C-alpha positions as CSV (number, residue, x, y, z in Angstrom):
1,X,97.4,131.0,75.2
2,X,100.0,128.8,75.6
3,X,99.2,126.3,78.3
4,X,101.0,123.7,80.3
5,X,98.4,120.8,81.5
6,X,100.3,118.7,84.1
7,X,99.0,115.4,86.9
8,X,96.5,112.7,85.5
9,X,96.9,113.7,81.6
10,X,96.2,110.1,80.8
11,X,92.4,110.0,81.8
12,X,89.2,110.4,79.2
13,X,88.3,113.5,81.8
14,X,91.3,115.1,80.9
15,X,91.1,114.2,77.1
16,X,87.6,116.2,77.3
17,X,88.5,119.2,79.0
18,X,91.3,119.8,76.6
19,X,89.2,119.2,73.8
20,X,86.5,121.0,74.2
21,X,87.9,123.6,76.4
22,X,91.2,124.6,75.3
23,X,91.6,123.1,71.4
24,X,88.6,124.8,70.8
25,X,89.5,128.6,71.8
26,X,92.7,127.6,69.7
27,X,95.0,127.7,72.5
28,X,98.4,125.9,72.4
29,X,98.5,122.9,75.0
30,X,101.6,121.2,75.8
31,X,102.0,117.9,77.9
32,X,104.6,116.1,79.9
33,X,105.7,112.6,78.8
34,X,107.2,110.7,81.3
35,X,106.2,106.9,81.1
36,X,106.7,104.4,77.8
37,X,104.2,101.8,78.0
38,X,101.4,101.0,76.1
39,X,98.5,102.2,78.2
40,X,99.9,105.8,78.6
41,X,101.2,105.7,74.5
42,X,97.7,105.5,73.5
43,X,96.9,108.6,75.1
44,X,99.9,110.4,73.7
45,X,98.9,108.8,70.1
46,X,95.5,110.3,70.5
47,X,96.6,114.0,72.0
48,X,99.4,114.5,69.3
49,X,96.6,113.6,66.8
50,X,94.8,116.7,68.1
51,X,97.7,118.7,67.9
52,X,99.2,118.2,70.9
53,X,102.4,119.4,71.9
54,X,104.9,116.6,74.0
55,X,108.1,117.5,76.2
56,X,109.8,114.1,76.2
57,X,110.9,113.4,80.0
58,X,111.3,109.5,79.4
59,X,114.9,109.2,80.8
60,X,114.9,111.1,83.6
61,X,111.8,109.8,85.1
62,X,113.2,106.3,84.2
63,X,116.5,107.7,86.3
64,X,113.9,108.7,89.2
65,X,111.8,105.6,89.0
66,X,115.8,103.6,89.5
67,X,116.2,105.8,92.1
68,X,113.3,105.2,93.9
69,X,114.0,101.3,94.1
70,X,117.1,101.4,94.6
71,X,117.0,104.1,97.4
72,X,119.5,106.0,95.8
73,X,118.0,109.6,96.5
74,X,120.6,111.8,95.2
75,X,119.8,110.0,91.7
76,X,116.4,110.7,92.6
77,X,117.0,114.4,92.7
78,X,119.1,114.7,90.1
79,X,116.3,112.4,87.7
80,X,113.9,115.6,89.0
81,X,116.2,118.1,88.6
82,X,116.5,117.1,85.2
83,X,113.0,117.1,84.4
84,X,112.5,120.7,85.4
85,X,115.3,121.7,83.3
86,X,113.6,120.3,80.3
87,X,110.5,121.6,80.8
88,X,111.7,125.2,81.6
89,X,113.3,124.9,78.2
90,X,109.7,125.0,76.4
91,X,108.1,127.7,78.2
92,X,106.9,130.3,79.1
93,X,103.5,129.3,79.8
94,X,100.5,131.4,79.8
95,X,99.2,129.0,82.3
96,X,100.5,125.9,84.2
97,X,97.5,124.0,84.8
98,X,97.6,120.8,87.6
99,X,94.9,118.1,87.5
100,X,94.4,116.0,90.3
101,X,96.8,117.4,92.7
102,X,99.4,114.1,93.6
103,X,103.2,114.3,94.4
104,X,105.7,114.8,92.1
105,X,103.5,117.2,89.8
106,X,102.5,119.3,93.0
107,X,106.5,120.0,94.0
108,X,107.1,121.2,89.8
109,X,104.2,123.0,89.1
110,X,105.6,126.3,92.1
111,X,108.9,126.0,90.3
112,X,107.8,125.7,87.2
113,X,105.6,129.0,87.7
114,X,108.6,130.9,88.5
115,X,111.0,129.6,86.2
116,X,108.6,130.4,83.1
117,X,106.7,132.7,84.9
118,X,103.3,131.6,84.3
119,X,100.2,131.5,86.3
120,X,99.5,128.5,88.0
121,X,95.8,126.9,88.7
122,X,95.5,124.2,90.8
123,X,92.3,121.8,89.7
124,X,91.0,119.1,92.4
125,X,89.3,116.3,91.4
126,X,87.1,114.4,93.6
127,X,89.5,111.9,95.0
128,X,92.3,114.4,95.4
129,X,90.7,115.5,99.2
130,X,88.0,112.8,100.1
131,X,90.6,110.1,100.0
132,X,93.4,111.3,100.8
133,X,95.3,111.0,104.9
134,X,96.0,113.6,106.8
135,X,99.9,113.8,106.3
136,X,99.1,113.8,102.2
137,X,97.2,117.0,102.5
138,X,99.6,118.7,104.6
139,X,102.4,117.7,102.2
140,X,100.2,119.1,99.4
141,X,98.9,121.9,101.4
142,X,102.6,123.4,101.2
143,X,102.9,123.6,97.8
144,X,99.1,124.4,96.9
145,X,99.2,128.1,98.5
146,X,101.7,128.8,95.3
147,X,98.6,128.6,93.0
148,X,97.0,131.4,91.8
149,X,93.5,130.4,91.4
150,X,92.0,127.0,92.7
151,X,88.8,125.1,90.8
152,X,87.4,122.6,92.2
153,X,84.9,119.9,90.6
154,X,82.0,120.2,92.8
155,X,81.7,122.3,96.0
156,X,82.2,119.7,98.7
157,X,85.2,120.3,97.8
158,X,85.8,123.4,98.0
159,X,84.2,123.1,101.4
160,X,86.6,120.5,102.0
161,X,89.4,122.4,101.0
162,X,88.8,125.5,103.2
163,X,88.1,123.1,106.1
164,X,91.5,121.6,106.1
165,X,93.3,124.6,105.0
166,X,93.2,128.0,107.6
167,X,95.2,129.6,104.7
168,X,92.2,128.7,101.8
169,X,90.7,132.3,101.5
170,X,94.3,133.9,100.9
171,X,94.4,132.1,97.4
172,X,91.3,133.2,94.5
173,X,89.2,129.7,94.2
174,X,85.7,128.9,92.6
175,X,83.5,125.7,91.9
176,X,84.3,125.3,87.9
177,X,83.1,121.7,86.6
178,X,83.6,119.2,84.1
179,X,81.0,119.0,81.3
180,X,79.8,115.6,81.0
181,X,80.1,114.2,77.0
182,X,78.1,111.4,78.0
183,X,74.8,113.8,78.4
184,X,74.9,114.8,74.6
185,X,75.5,111.5,73.7
186,X,72.4,110.0,76.1
187,X,70.6,112.9,74.5
188,X,71.7,111.9,70.8
189,X,70.2,108.4,71.7
190,X,66.9,108.9,72.9
191,X,66.2,110.7,69.6
192,X,68.0,107.9,67.4
193,X,67.0,104.7,69.4
194,X,64.3,103.1,71.8
195,X,65.2,101.4,75.1
196,X,64.4,98.1,74.2
197,X,66.2,98.6,71.1
198,X,69.7,99.2,73.7
199,X,68.2,96.2,76.1
200,X,67.9,93.9,72.8
201,X,71.9,94.9,72.6
202,X,72.7,94.2,75.8
203,X,70.8,91.1,76.2
204,X,68.7,92.5,79.0
205,X,65.0,91.7,78.8
206,X,62.8,94.2,78.3
207,X,59.6,93.5,81.2
208,X,63.4,93.6,83.5
209,X,64.1,96.0,86.0
210,X,67.5,96.9,85.6
211,X,69.3,97.8,89.2
212,X,72.6,99.4,89.3
213,X,75.0,99.1,92.3
214,X,77.9,101.6,92.2
215,X,80.0,102.9,89.2
216,X,82.9,101.1,89.6
217,X,84.9,98.4,91.3
218,X,86.0,100.2,94.5
219,X,85.5,98.5,97.7
220,X,84.4,101.5,99.5
221,X,81.1,100.8,96.2
222,X,79.6,98.5,99.1
223,X,78.8,96.1,96.2
224,X,78.8,93.3,99.0
225,X,76.7,95.0,101.4
226,X,74.0,95.9,98.9
227,X,73.6,92.6,97.5
228,X,72.7,90.9,100.4
229,X,70.2,93.3,101.5
230,X,68.8,92.4,98.0
231,X,69.2,88.5,98.5
232,X,67.0,88.9,101.5
233,X,64.1,90.3,99.2
234,X,61.0,88.3,98.2
235,X,61.5,86.0,95.6
236,X,58.8,87.4,93.3
237,X,60.8,90.4,93.2
238,X,64.1,89.5,92.7
239,X,62.6,87.3,89.8
240,X,61.5,91.1,88.3
241,X,65.5,92.1,88.9
242,X,68.5,92.5,86.7
243,X,71.4,93.6,88.5
244,X,74.1,95.6,86.6
245,X,77.4,95.9,88.1
246,X,80.0,98.5,86.6
247,X,83.3,97.9,88.0
248,X,85.4,98.6,85.1
249,X,88.2,100.2,87.5
250,X,89.4,100.1,90.6
251,X,89.6,97.5,93.4
252,X,91.3,94.1,93.0
253,X,90.5,91.2,90.9
254,X,89.6,89.1,94.0
255,X,87.4,91.7,95.2
256,X,85.8,91.9,92.0
257,X,85.4,88.0,91.9
258,X,83.4,88.4,95.7
259,X,81.1,90.7,94.3
260,X,79.9,88.2,91.4
261,X,80.3,85.4,93.4
262,X,77.7,87.5,95.8
263,X,75.3,88.6,93.1
264,X,75.2,85.1,92.5
265,X,73.7,84.5,95.4
266,X,71.2,86.9,95.4
267,X,68.6,84.6,93.0
268,X,68.2,87.9,90.7
269,X,69.9,87.5,86.9
270,X,72.9,89.4,86.7
271,X,75.9,91.3,84.7
272,X,78.9,91.9,85.6
273,X,81.5,94.6,83.8
274,X,85.4,94.6,84.3
275,X,86.2,96.1,81.0
276,X,87.1,99.4,80.2
277,X,83.7,101.2,78.4
278,X,83.6,103.3,75.5
279,X,81.3,106.8,76.0
280,X,78.9,105.0,73.7
281,X,78.4,101.9,76.4
282,X,78.6,104.6,78.7
283,X,75.4,106.0,77.3
284,X,73.8,102.7,76.9
285,X,74.0,101.5,80.5
286,X,72.5,104.9,81.7
287,X,69.7,104.6,79.5
288,X,68.7,101.6,80.3
289,X,68.9,101.5,84.2
290,X,66.0,101.7,86.0
291,X,67.1,102.0,89.4
292,X,71.0,103.4,90.6
293,X,72.0,102.7,94.0
294,X,73.9,104.9,95.7
295,X,75.6,103.8,99.1
296,X,79.7,104.5,98.8
297,X,81.2,105.2,101.9
298,X,82.0,108.6,100.7
299,X,82.4,110.6,97.8
300,X,81.6,113.9,95.9
301,X,79.1,114.7,93.2
302,X,80.3,112.0,90.8
303,X,79.7,112.3,87.1
304,X,78.8,108.7,87.3
305,X,75.7,109.9,89.6
306,X,74.6,113.0,87.2
307,X,74.1,110.5,84.6
308,X,71.9,108.8,86.0
309,X,69.9,111.8,86.9
310,X,70.1,112.7,83.7
311,X,69.1,109.6,82.1
312,X,66.1,110.2,84.4
313,X,67.2,106.6,86.7
314,X,65.6,107.1,89.9
315,X,68.3,107.3,92.3
316,X,68.7,105.4,95.8
317,X,71.5,107.8,97.5
318,X,72.9,107.2,101.0
319,X,71.8,110.2,103.4
320,X,75.9,110.0,104.7
321,X,76.1,111.5,101.1
322,X,75.1,115.1,101.8
323,X,76.0,116.5,98.4
324,X,76.3,120.2,98.5
325,X,74.4,120.3,95.2
326,X,71.1,117.9,96.7
327,X,70.9,120.8,99.0
328,X,70.7,123.9,96.9
329,X,68.7,122.3,93.8
330,X,65.6,120.5,94.2
331,X,66.5,117.3,92.5
332,X,64.1,114.1,92.9
333,X,65.6,111.1,94.9
334,X,64.8,108.5,97.5
335,X,67.4,108.6,100.6
336,X,67.8,105.8,102.9
337,X,69.8,105.9,106.2
338,X,70.9,102.5,106.8
339,X,72.2,99.9,104.3
340,X,69.6,97.7,105.6
341,X,66.9,99.9,104.2
342,X,67.8,99.1,100.6
343,X,65.9,96.0,100.5
344,X,62.1,98.2,101.4
345,X,63.5,101.0,98.8
346,X,63.8,99.4,96.0
347,X,60.7,97.4,96.9
348,X,58.6,101.3,97.0
349,X,60.9,102.6,93.6
350,X,59.8,99.2,91.8
351,X,56.4,100.2,92.7
352,X,55.8,103.8,92.4
353,X,56.4,106.2,89.9
354,X,58.6,109.6,90.9
355,X,58.6,112.6,88.2
356,X,62.4,112.9,87.7
357,X,62.2,115.3,84.3
358,X,63.6,118.1,86.5
359,X,66.5,116.3,87.2
360,X,68.2,116.3,83.5
361,X,67.5,120.3,83.0
362,X,69.2,120.5,86.2
363,X,72.0,118.4,85.6
364,X,72.6,120.0,81.7
365,X,72.8,123.2,83.4
366,X,75.4,122.3,86.3
367,X,77.6,119.1,84.1
368,X,77.4,120.0,80.2
369,X,80.2,121.2,78.5
370,X,77.4,123.8,77.0
371,X,77.6,125.7,80.5
372,X,80.8,124.4,81.8
373,X,83.5,125.5,79.3
374,X,82.9,129.2,78.9
375,X,83.6,128.9,82.7
376,X,86.8,127.3,82.2
377,X,87.8,130.1,79.7
378,X,86.8,133.0,81.8
379,X,89.3,131.8,85.0
380,X,91.9,131.6,81.8
381,X,91.0,135.1,80.7
382,X,90.6,136.7,83.7
383,X,94.4,135.2,84.9
384,X,95.8,135.9,81.9
385,X,94.8,139.8,82.0
386,X,95.2,140.3,85.8
């Protein structure tokens, strides 16, 4: 198949999807290059090494951005038309797959579907629906109706989609998860290394209980509120704790600075991570974490939560984050009703054991590429043969 990937292509999620689902099946993959900057060009180089074809629309994209900056909307429209014409020349495609539903590509995708006589798949990611306002959702919905198929990264997304759009049942859809490559890494690292070896690498003492708060730098993770509760713990308990604050993306520098200042005031040892992590480093963090606190304001069933469950971490999960997966599968975790309850729950988790072995197998069946890849291929084959 010839498959055009639109949307958020400069992402590790997309890299693994393309590598595992598409290239392994010998599909011909195309992408659109719009910007010229160091960060994006690193991805372009990686993709080109993998054999992916690029359609260069950098000049037309510059025209769009220049037009927006100068409020020259005729120039903006010309730039968009130029991009569509350029992409069309490289068609037809069997499938156009839009990942992460943003602004420009959600307009391009239905037009290109018609011009290149392609099947169109929309793939929704977690924040596409949960963190978008009503106006954005309405606008995106005008074009989402043009999709031939819609996939969701978790069941809560599908449920939200059907609640927002009354016409949702008119477009075939299903939950088709992204695999998590870190799961394979965790399995392999458990065979080769001990937790003690990994702690030594990160300068974390063996006698400390590692508690991770959140998995990115967004304020929605509620780091500061959680840390203020931890500050109120008994001094003997705090001596046993090592706080892990993974703020590798999202949030302002000022917010991250405030988080680290609050962590310092807890009286616990802590580590703040603010640089991009490799999969191997993420694997280390999942293995060495004893307790993970998930107190964010809203969320879909994120990959980071899954990775922690797979690694055998004790999960303290907010009651308001009622993942559909938690309702359908027998995951083992603790649940708190209010931020203020976290202190007592930490004490309980430190003192009591919980058998988390079932969590690993459940996550493997849900989020390993071994189980996810065949489902993606089935979707594409179904559309092409329709």
